[in-house]
DOMIVO-443035 format. One line per 8 residues: number of its first residue (from 1); for each residue x, y, z of C-alpha. Coordinates in nm, 2 decimals, decimal comma. Example, Ala and Ser with C-alpha at 12.3 -4.5 7.8 and 13.67 -1.06 7.14 Angstrom:
<atoms>
1) 1,23/-0,45/0,78 | 1,37/-0,11/0,71
</atoms>
This chain:
<atoms>
1) 0,00/0,00/0,00 | 0,28/0,25/0,08 | 0,40/0,23/-0,27 | 0,09/0,25/-0,46 | -0,05/0,56/-0,21 | 0,28/0,74/-0,29 | 0,16/0,77/-0,66 | -0,21/0,85/-0,57
9) -0,38/1,18/-0,68 | -0,73/1,13/-0,68 | -0,94/0,98/-0,38 | -1,25/0,84/-0,49 | -1,50/0,89/-0,20 | -1,82/0,69/-0,21 | -2,13/0,72/0,01 | -2,42/0,50/0,15
17) -2,36/0,17/0,11 | -2,05/0,24/-0,10 | -2,01/0,19/-0,46 | -2,05/-0,16/-0,59 | -1,95/-0,31/-0,93 | -2,11/-0,12/-1,20 | -2,08/0,20/-1,05 | -1,90/0,51/-1,22
25) -1,67/0,51/-0,95 | -1,59/0,17/-0,94 | -1,52/0,22/-1,30 | -1,30/0,52/-1,23 | -1,08/0,36/-0,97 | -1,04/0,02/-1,20 | -0,93/0,28/-1,52 | -0,70/0,57/-1,35
33) -0,40/0,41/-1,23 | -0,34/0,72/-1,01 | -0,66/0,70/-0,82 | -0,80/0,51/-0,50 | -1,11/0,42/-0,34 | -1,14/0,54/0,01 | -1,26/0,25/0,16 | -1,53/0,20/0,50
41) -1,52/-0,04/0,78 | -1,91/-0,02/0,76 | -2,11/0,13/0,43 | -2,46/0,06/0,56 | -2,40/0,27/0,87 | -2,23/0,59/0,83 | -2,06/0,73/1,14 | -1,90/1,07/1,06
49) -1,62/1,06/1,34 | -1,51/0,72/1,15 | -1,59/0,79/0,79 | -1,39/1,12/0,83 | -1,09/0,96/1,01 | -1,08/0,71/0,73 | -1,06/0,96/0,45 | -0,78/1,18/0,70
57) -0,61/0,84/0,71 | -0,60/0,80/0,31 | -0,55/1,18/0,26 | -0,23/1,19/0,48 | -0,08/0,93/0,24 | -0,11/1,20/-0,05 | 0,21/1,41/0,02 | 0,15/1,67/-0,26
65) -0,21/1,68/-0,21 | -0,49/1,48/-0,38 | -0,81/1,58/-0,61 | -1,12/1,43/-0,47 | -1,43/1,26/-0,64 | -1,73/1,21/-0,44 | -2,05/1,09/-0,47 | -2,36/1,15/-0,27
73) -2,29/1,13/0,11 | -1,92/1,10/0,02 | -1,98/1,48/-0,09 | -2,11/1,54/0,26 | -1,82/1,38/0,41 | -1,56/1,58/0,17 | -1,76/1,92/0,29 | -1,69/1,81/0,66
81) -1,30/1,84/0,58 | -1,35/2,21/0,60 | -1,21/2,20/0,92 | -0,95/1,94/0,90 | -0,62/2,01/0,96 | -0,58/1,80/0,64 | -0,78/2,03/0,45 | -0,45/2,21/0,25
89) -0,42/1,86/0,12 | -0,72/1,88/-0,11 | -0,65/2,01/-0,42 | -1,00/2,06/-0,52 | -1,30/1,82/-0,52 | -1,56/1,71/-0,79 | -1,91/1,68/-0,62 | -2,15/1,48/-0,77
97) -2,51/1,43/-0,66 | -2,48/1,55/-0,30 | -2,77/1,40/-0,08 | -2,95/1,63/0,17 | -2,88/1,47/0,50 | -3,26/1,51/0,61 | -3,39/1,37/0,32 | -3,15/1,06/0,33
105) -3,22/1,04/0,67 | -3,60/1,01/0,62 | -3,51/0,74/0,34 | -3,30/0,52/0,58 | -3,39/0,58/0,90 | -3,21/0,50/1,19 | -2,87/0,41/1,00 | -2,70/0,74/0,94
113) -2,50/0,94/1,23 | -2,35/1,24/1,05 | -2,39/1,51/1,25 | -2,58/1,81/1,09 | -2,59/1,89/0,74 | -2,19/2,08/0,63 | -2,31/2,42/0,54 | -1,95/2,63/0,58
121) -1,80/2,77/0,29 | -1,52/2,53/0,16 | -1,15/2,63/0,21 | -1,09/2,43/-0,16 | -1,18/2,46/-0,48 | -1,47/2,24/-0,58 | -1,73/2,15/-0,88 | -2,06/2,02/-0,78
129) -2,24/1,79/-1,04 | -2,63/1,79/-1,02 | -2,94/1,68/-1,16 | -3,30/1,82/-1,15 | -3,47/1,54/-1,01 | -3,24/1,36/-0,78 | -3,46/1,20/-0,52 | -3,22/1,27/-0,23
137) -3,17/1,63/-0,32 | -3,42/1,88/-0,48 | -3,31/2,16/-0,71 | -3,36/2,44/-0,47 | -3,13/2,27/-0,20 | -2,89/2,16/-0,47 | -2,87/2,56/-0,56 | -2,83/2,67/-0,20
145) -2,61/2,41/-0,11 | -2,35/2,50/-0,39 | -2,38/2,87/-0,30 | -2,30/2,76/0,06 | -2,01/2,58/0,01 | -1,88/2,79/-0,29 | -1,88/2,55/-0,55 | -1,96/2,62/-0,93
153) -2,27/2,41/-0,99 | -2,36/2,21/-1,36 | -2,68/2,09/-1,35 | -2,72/1,78/-1,58 | -3,10/1,82/-1,62 | -3,33/1,53/-1,53 | -3,09/1,26/-1,47 | -3,14/1,11/-1,12
161) -2,90/1,08/-0,83 | -2,62/1,01/-1,12 | -2,56/0,63/-1,05 | -2,59/0,30/-1,22 | -2,99/0,28/-1,15 | -2,99/0,62/-1,34 | -2,81/0,49/-1,62 | -2,45/0,59/-1,52
169) -2,18/0,30/-1,58 | -1,88/0,40/-1,69 | -1,90/0,79/-1,69 | -1,67/0,95/-1,97 | -1,79/1,29/-1,91 | -1,70/1,27/-1,53 | -1,29/1,24/-1,63 | -1,39/1,55/-1,83
177) -1,53/1,75/-1,57 | -1,27/1,64/-1,31 | -1,02/1,78/-1,59 | -1,20/2,11/-1,62 | -1,18/2,15/-1,25 | -0,81/2,06/-1,26 | -0,72/2,32/-1,56 | -0,89/2,58/-1,35
185) -0,75/2,57/-1,05 | -0,36/2,49/-1,20 | -0,41/2,76/-1,43 | -0,53/2,99/-1,18 | -0,21/2,91/-0,94 | 0,02/2,93/-1,26 | -0,07/3,27/-1,28 | -0,11/3,44/-0,96
193) 0,28/3,49/-0,90 | 0,30/3,72/-1,20 | 0,04/3,94/-1,16 | 0,08/4,26/-0,96 | 0,02/4,30/-0,62 | -0,25/4,57/-0,66 | -0,44/4,28/-0,84 | -0,45/4,00/-0,62
201) -0,77/4,10/-0,48 | -0,93/4,04/-0,83 | -0,75/3,71/-0,86 | -0,87/3,60/-0,54 | -1,20/3,60/-0,67 | -1,21/3,37/-0,92 | -1,52/3,16/-1,09 | -1,54/2,85/-0,84
209) -1,69/3,07/-0,58 | -2,02/3,13/-0,78 | -2,27/2,88/-0,84 | -2,54/2,86/-1,14 | -2,74/2,63/-1,28
</atoms>
């Protein structure tokens, strides 16, 4: 494991019940040698402390930082990293089909211990991907969450929860979306040192802090 984690630059973070064979996250890990799945001991009973500790453990192995590709409750877990001492290691996050915590708890009673719905601004760049008919988060909540987290929002339309049940197996568009985020982030980092000091405030307010449908 140590030799593999040294070359890892992408952490794939599933949600409730994990991402089984056929899920686009599983395809992602199988097709991208530089990515690894963050595995939890108990996928069926999400507990924030245990899940966060596992993500921090994996992130700490990525000395140069890592990109996060999260789905559903994995997006909430990623957002909870906003106050983690390891948050500086998150280079950016692709947040796919985030779930509303209360809605998810209502659909899966007595199995989730995840505290409150995170609402703080994320200290790392993020691109949120949602849909107009996700049973786990309605459009209004999706827009509000993107604004709250400071994420740029892309709404794919009526595509459900962006999982195998809604037709998402191998998802090539996901790779393009992460690449888009990476290009934006790395491009910004590359040009910042060349900007005159008086323009620094403008450079800090880049597009990722705005959300749109």
